[in-house]
N, C-alpha and C positions, 0 to 999 in steps of 0.2 A: 504494500500500500504506500502511496506517495505521501510524504510528510515534509513540511517546511515548518521549522520551529524557531521562532525568534526569541532572543534573550538579550539582556543588557540594558533594557529600558529602566526608567526610574525618574527620580527627581534630581534636577541640576539647577544651579544658580546661573543667572545670566553671566556669560563669559566663561562658563565651565565647559566640561567635556564629557561625552559618553561614547562608548563603543558598542554598537549593536552587532549581534551575530545571528546568522540564520543557518541552522543545520539542516541539510537536505538528505533524504533517503527515499528509496523506492523507485528511483529512475537514474539514468546515466547522467550524472551531474555535469560532466565535461561537455555534453552535447547540448546544453542549454545556456542561453544568455540569462542573466539575472538582473533583477531590478529592485529598487527600494521605492516605496510609495508612502504617502502619509495622508491622513484625513483628520482635519481639525473639526471640532464640534460645529455643526451647522454649515460646513463647507464640503465641497466636492473633493473626492480623492485626487491627488496630484502626484505626478512623477517627481522624484527627488534625485535619484542616481541610478545608473545602469552600467553594466559591464559585459563585455563579450565573452564568448565561451572559453577562450584561453586567457582572458584578462588583459589582452593587449590593447583593447579600446575601452575607454570609459566615457561616460556622459554625466554631467552634473547640471542640475537645474540652476538657472540664474540666481535664484534666491539663496542658493547654498554654495556657489562658487567661491573658492578661497577659504572655505570653512569646513566643508565635508569632503571626505575621501572614501571611495569605494574600492574594495579589493576582494580577491577570492583565493582560496586555497583548494585546488581541485583534489589534492591528496586527502584532504579532510572533509570534502564535500560541504564546504562552508563558505559563505559570503559575508563580508563585514561592511559596516558603515561607521567610519570614524567621524564623530561630530565634535568640532571644536568651535570656540567662540559662540556658544549657544545664545539664542535670543528667545524672549518670550513667545514670539510668533512661530518658533519651531515646535511649540507644544502641539502634539497630535498623537494619534495611534499610527505607528509605523508598521508597514507590512513588507515582507519580501515576497517575490514572485519569480517564476521561471517560465521561459518560452523557448521553443526549439527552432523557431523561425520568425521573421518579421521584425518590425522596428522596435528597438529596445525602449525608446522614449515614450511609446504609446501606452495609454492606460487600458486599451483593448487588446484582446488576443492572447493574453497570457494563459498558459496551460494550467498552472498551479499557483495557489496562494497560501500563505501562512495565516495564522490566527491573529497576528498583530501583537505589538507590545507598546505600552503607553510610555510616552516621553513627556515629562512636564518640566518646563523651564520657568522658574519663579523664584523671587527673593523672599 
C-alpha cells in the first residue's frame, strides 16, 4: 500500500527554522517527482516546492525563494523541506505528494498525497 508520511511540523517563532520530512513507501520512489504543498485556513492549496526524480531540478514558489530548500534522498525514500526565516504567513498544513509524470509545479495530477503536518509560525 502506498504511504506518504510527513513529520517535523510544529510551532516556530518568526525567523526560526523547521525541517519537514516525508517518508514514502509502497511505490518506486526514484520514479516519481515530489512536491510540497500547503493550505492555510480559508485558503486554497498552493504549491511550495518541487523536485525531480533524481533531485537534479528543483522548483521553489516565489513566496519561499531564498528561505526554503527542497531535497531528496532516494536511498531513504525520503523528501525534505528545509524552512528557514519563517514568517507568520507560512502557517499552514503542509502536504507532500508524488507524481510519475507531468508538471511538478501543478496542484493537479499528483498520484499520491500524504496526510499533512501542521506548521504554525507565531510569537
